[in-house]
Phi, psi and omega in degrees: 000315181294323175302318179291324174301310179301315180297319178298320180292317179295320180294319175299315178300319181291320176301317180297319180299318179296315179297317178295319182292326175298314182295318178300315179297318179298318181293319178299316177298319177300314178301320178293319172301320178295324179290318180296317178299316181297321179289324179290324172299317176302314179301314180296320177296316176300319180298318179293318180297314186268359178058045180263163180294160182298143177254139183271114181270353184287154182288148174273000177094003184249020181293142176264130186278003174065045177076024181295131180211182182269001184295337177287344181268352184264156181294148173301150184298324179295314180297320179294321181298311181295323178303314179298320179297310181295323176296318181295317181296321180296317179295323178290317180294326179290330182284339182274000000 
């Protein structure tokens, strides 16, 4: 019983770690977007002051996504491992 409790605690900690890393990633992305928006606003203000032609801020379609992949949406290996152990234990206990 204590072993199962330990495994559940470790699984919960791993889940919380995944959630925290997702939130941190979201905040980092939000910070980057805010910086881009601020620099574009600065460019627009400068454009109005200096009476220069409009600048196109749109992408040309050749942007690099910077290693974007689905791995940030998957469970951490440790959490996945504990999940498998607990699932196996539950199946085993039901069979007995």
